[in-house]
C-alpha positions, 0 to 999 in steps of 0.5 A: 527481644531487643528491637531496632526502633525508629521513633517519630514524634514531635509534641510533648505527648510523645516524650514519655514513650521515647523516654520509656523506650530509651530505658527499655534496652531497645536500640533507637538508631534515629529519632525523627521530629518536626523542624524547629520553628519560630515561636514566642514573642521574639520569634526565635526558632524553637525545637520540639519537646521530642528533639530536646528529649532525644538530645538529652538522651544522646540519640541521633535526631533528624528533622526532615520537613517531609518524609516524601523525600527519597533521600530520607526514605533511603536513610531509613531503609539503610537503618534496617529498623524492625519497627517504627513508633509514631506518637504526635509526630504531625507529618504524614507517613507515605506508603513507602515509609510505612513499608520500611520497618520489618514489623511495620509502624505503630502509632500511639493515639490519644482516643478510643478509636474509631472515635476521634481520629485526627489531630486534636482527640484530647480537646475534642473529647472534652468539648463533646462532654465524653465521659471517658477516653483513652489511648490506642496502639495501632498498626499504621496504614495509609488512612488517617488513624484507620489501622487495626488496633493492638490494644487500648487503655481506657480512663475517665475524663474528670468533671474538672479535667483540662486538656493539659491534665488529661494530655499528661495522664494519657501520655504516661498511659501511652508509654506504659501501653507501648512497653506492655505490647512490644514483646508480643508484637516482636514475637509475632503473637499480637494480633491487631483487630480492625476498627469497627465501621460504627462510631467513627468521628474526626477530631479536627485541628483546633482553630480560631473559631473554636477559641471564641466564647459565645455567652449565648451558649449554656454555661456547661458548654462554655466550661467544657470549651475553656477546659478543652483549650486550657492551658493552650491555646486558650478560649477568649472573649472581649472585655472593654474592647480587649481580648481576655483569655479565660483559663479557668472557669466554673458553672455557678448559681447566679442572678439572671442577666443577659448573655455576657453580662457580669451579674456577680463579682468578681467575674460571674457572667450570665450565659444562655443557660446558667452562669459562669464564674471566670476564675483565672484570666489573662490579658494580652501580653500579661501573665495569668491572674485571678478574677480578683486580681483582674478587678483591681487593675482592670475594673469590670463592674456589675452590668459590664457586657463581655462578648 
């Protein structure tokens, strides 16, 4: 059964789902995405990945700053959509919008609900050392990621997994899950299950306080922080008074030292427990380089303290 689906998404996580829908034969009369925003060193306005994808696919795009605008809501009603699919959109859907599609609004969320409701489920799962995560397809309601769930797909989090690699894998899983479930949802045979009251956690948006590396912490925890924030926005420390992004690291055996002290070359740092070998780093305004390359242009000898 072909459906009329309004797609709402912004970040790259939503792109495979939009592409899959466009290939599936369902009609997509409109794609909603966040407005272009200044980005990069030149602060030029940059369109979202979903915006770029929708235009490439020949789909109509709208970029409202809010969905509370009555004119936006009236435009959606005029489209008479059967369904709305939401993925990494970044704007709240008011109750008036949730009520517009005949079959409701679906959300693809990158966690095993009710764990990690909220803005940064992929990063928080890695930070917490979760052994697995997944994608849930839920029917949206007023609360934050509280709606009943149609289906989930689980996947392990690898020991060296970064937020970037996990994001890309989950985005593909999300697209597959959506297409698998649409026929039953369209036919009315799919029955979403309420989320359990136990096990609720919230994935707060990543902020500046999450990015700072504090070498008093165990090496394993610092490793998770680096992987959770790689490739963006990156975890950082300071070296010789300069901020240094750490994009790749690994806990290793090393001589003892004070937290933050370089105890082995090219760039192994003592931690509160264990030590961390910084493998790939980036100075402000420079490209990412290996620890060996850093030492050639920005020497950090044994005994140097990073903080």
